[in-house]
C-alpha positions in Angstrom: -0.1 0.0 0.3 3.3 2.6 1.0 4.0 2.0 -2.8 0.6 3.4 -4.4 0.5 6.0 -1.8 3.7 7.5 -2.7 2.6 7.0 -6.5 -0.3 8.9 -5.8 1.6 11.8 -4.2 4.1 11.8 -7.1 1.3 12.1 -9.4 -0.8 15.0 -7.2 2.9 17.1 -7.1 2.7 17.7 -11.1 -0.3 20.1 -10.1 0.0 21.2 -6.4 3.1 22.9 -4.6 3.5 20.2 -2.1 2.1 17.3 -0.3 1.9 17.0 3.7 3.1 13.4 4.8 5.3 11.7 7.1 9.2 11.2 6.3 11.4 9.0 7.4 15.3 10.2 8.0 18.0 9.3 10.1 16.7 11.1 13.1 13.3 9.4 13.3 9.9 10.1 11.1 8.2 13.5 11.5 6.1 15.9 9.2 7.0 17.1 6.0 6.4 18.8 3.1 6.9 16.7 0.2 7.9 19.1 -3.2 8.7 18.1 -6.8 12.2 16.3 -6.9 11.7 15.2 -3.5 12.9 11.6 -2.5 9.7 9.8 -1.9 11.0 6.6 -1.0 11.3 8.5 2.7 7.1 8.8 2.7 5.8 6.9 5.5 2.5 6.3 7.0 3.1 5.4 10.6 3.1 6.1 13.2 -0.2 7.9 13.4 0.3 11.7 13.5 -2.5 14.8 13.3 -1.0 16.1 10.1 -3.8 18.5 9.5 -2.1 21.0 12.0 1.0 21.1 9.6 -1.8 22.0 6.5 -3.3 24.7 8.9 -0.1 26.6 9.7 0.9 26.7 6.6 -2.3 27.9 4.9 -2.5 30.6 7.4 1.4 31.8 6.4 1.2 31.1 2.5 -2.5 32.1 1.9 -2.0 31.4 -2.4 -0.2 27.9 -1.4 -1.8 24.6 -2.8 -1.5 21.0 -0.8 -2.1 17.7 -1.1 -2.3 15.3 2.2 -1.9 11.8 3.1 -5.1 11.0 5.3 -6.4 8.7 7.1 -10.0 8.9 8.4 -9.3 10.4 11.4 -7.1 13.7 9.7 -9.8 14.1 7.1 -12.5 14.4 10.1 -10.2 16.9 11.3 -10.1 18.9 8.3 -13.8 18.9 8.2 -14.4 20.5 11.8 -11.1 22.7 11.1 -12.5 23.8 7.5 -15.7 25.0 9.3 -14.1 27.0 12.0 -12.1 28.5 9.3 -8.5 27.0 9.8 -8.1 25.2 6.6 -9.3 26.6 3.3 -10.5 23.6 2.0 -10.4 25.2 -2.0 -6.9 24.9 -1.4 -6.2 21.2 -0.3 -6.5 18.1 -1.9 -6.8 14.7 0.3 -5.2 11.6 -0.6 -7.1 8.9 1.6 -5.7 5.4 2.7 -7.6 2.9 4.7 -6.0 2.2 8.1 -5.5 -1.8 8.8 -7.9 -3.9 10.8 -5.4 -4.0 13.5 -5.7 -0.2 14.2 -9.1 0.1 13.8 -9.1 -2.3 16.6 -6.4 -0.3 18.5 -8.4 2.9 18.2 -11.9 1.1 18.4 -12.4 3.2 15.5 -16.1 3.2 13.9 -14.6 4.3 10.7 -11.4 3.8 10.0 -11.2 5.3 6.7 -11.6 8.4 4.9 -14.6 8.9 2.7 -11.9 10.6 0.1 -10.6 7.2 -0.3 -7.6 6.4 -2.8 -5.3 3.4 -1.6 -6.5 0.1 0.4 -9.4 -1.4 1.4 -11.6 -0.4 4.1 -11.3 -2.4 6.8 -14.0 -3.5 9.3 -15.1 -1.1 12.0 -13.3 -1.0 15.3 -15.2 -2.8 18.5 -16.0 -0.2 21.2 -14.1 1.0 23.6 -14.8 -1.6 26.6 -13.5 0.9 29.2 -16.3 2.9 28.3 -19.0 0.1 29.3 -17.1 -0.4 32.4 -17.6 3.0 33.2 -21.4 3.1 32.6 -21.8 0.0 34.7 -20.4 1.9 37.7 -22.2 4.1 39.9 -22.3 7.5 39.9 -20.4 8.5 43.0 -18.0 5.5 41.6 -17.6 7.3 38.2 -16.6 10.4 40.3 -14.0 8.3 42.3 -12.8 7.1 38.9 -12.1 10.0 37.1 -10.5 12.0 40.6 -8.0 9.1 40.4 -7.4 9.6 36.8 -7.2 13.2 36.9 -4.9 13.1 39.9 -2.2 11.9 37.7 -2.3 14.5 35.6 1.1 16.1 35.1 -0.6 19.3 33.3 2.2 18.6 30.6 -0.6 19.6 28.3 0.4 17.4 25.9 -3.3 16.5 25.3 -4.0 20.2 24.0 -1.0 20.3 21.9 -1.4 17.2 19.9 -5.0 17.9 19.1 -5.8 19.0 15.8 -8.8 20.8 17.2 -7.3 22.7 20.0 -6.5 26.3 18.3 -7.3 28.4 20.4 -5.3 31.8 20.5 -6.0 32.2 23.9 -6.4 28.7 26.1 -8.8 28.9 28.8 -6.7 25.9 30.4 -3.9 28.3 31.2 -6.5 31.3 32.5 -6.1 31.2 36.2 -9.2 32.6 36.5 -10.1 29.3 35.9 -7.0 27.1 36.6 -4.9 28.1 39.1 -1.5 27.9 38.1 1.8 26.0 39.6 -0.5 23.4 41.4 0.0 19.7 40.2 -2.5 18.2 39.6 -4.5 20.7 38.5 -7.6 21.4 40.9 -10.1 18.5 40.3 -11.7 18.7 37.8 -11.8 22.3 36.0 -8.7 21.5 33.6 -9.9 18.4 31.9 -13.5 19.6 31.8 -12.5 22.9 30.5 -11.1 20.8 27.6 -13.5 18.5 27.2 -16.4 21.1 26.8 -14.4 22.7 24.0 -14.1 19.2 22.3 -17.6 17.9 22.5 -18.6 19.5 19.0 -15.2 18.8 17.7 -13.1 15.6 18.7 -12.9 13.1 15.4 -11.6 10.2 17.8 -8.5 9.9 16.6 -7.1 9.3 20.3 -3.9 11.2 19.9 -4.9 13.1 23.7 -4.5 9.4 25.2 -1.5 8.0 23.3 0.6 11.4 24.2 -0.6 11.4 27.8 2.5 10.3 29.8 0.0 9.9 32.7 -1.6 7.0 30.7 -5.3 8.7 31.4 -7.9 7.2 29.3 -9.2 10.3 28.0 -10.8 8.6 25.2 -13.7 7.3 27.4 -14.7 10.8 27.9 -14.8 11.9 25.0 -16.2 8.9 23.4 -19.3 9.9 26.2 -19.3 13.5 25.1 -19.4 12.9 21.2 -22.2 10.4 22.0 -24.2 12.6 24.0 -23.9 15.5 21.3 -24.9 13.2 18.5 -28.4 11.8 20.4 -29.1 15.5 21.8 -28.3 17.2 18.6 -28.0 15.0 16.1 -24.5 15.7 15.2 -21.4 13.6 14.2 -18.3 15.6 14.0 -16.4 15.5 10.8 -18.8 13.7 9.2 -20.7 16.3 7.6 -19.3 19.3 5.8 -22.4 21.0 5.1 -23.9 20.6 8.7 -23.2 23.4 11.0 -21.4 22.9 14.1 -24.0 23.1 16.7 -22.1 24.8 19.6 -21.1 27.6 16.9 -24.4 28.9 15.8 -26.8 31.2 17.6 -30.1 30.6 19.6 -32.2 31.6 17.0 -30.3 29.0 14.6 -30.2 26.1 17.3 -33.7 25.2 17.5 -33.7 24.8 13.7 -30.6 22.4 13.9 -32.0 20.4 16.4 -35.4 20.2 14.2 -33.2 19.3 11.5 -31.7 16.0 13.3 -35.1 14.4 14.1 
């Protein structure tokens, strides 16, 4: 599959200014902007990395640049939500989509482990539901509070979950605002630090699982975000990353909100 992706990138480079993908060098694997005449044998697709963040930075600095991106399903979903919030110009981005493996889908508990713009690979079956969610819901309300208090006490306040997330792009982060999160304390006071981020992610989280994979304290953050996404879909009929035309439910006016809820049913 990697050779098919490299061939697709070579073809797109004939008409684009560059293609964002992972590149393997003697120093490791990192995001890279491939251009014509570059050695595409260095292009890689692992490990998973939120490349849409790189596209966003390039679009903001170079307003005329036309890019391609080698994208998984979660990358494409991130693109949809970022485009709606003016972080990426969809007219200047071409997606070279490829399917994850069945093993990767199971590892991420991914219900859609391939992009809609699938170019390379065969869609694998969806991954299973996250078993930790069912275990969590079997607990009483009091035991749920104890669970999160225990998990959040492990937090090092490294901001890794925020920094890796393609949907965290606020210019001023409330998680660094002393009015909400008292500075200089480890672990951060329960539960504001993580609940602020969870509320910001409620209609944005695209289930890429990068926050949990990045967390050095191994906090099961995807349990929280899986539940948030489910509530948004149940209450508002909205699935982050699924439809470019669907307005984000937490970004509309109060007058527009009843129309959105009515349309979802």
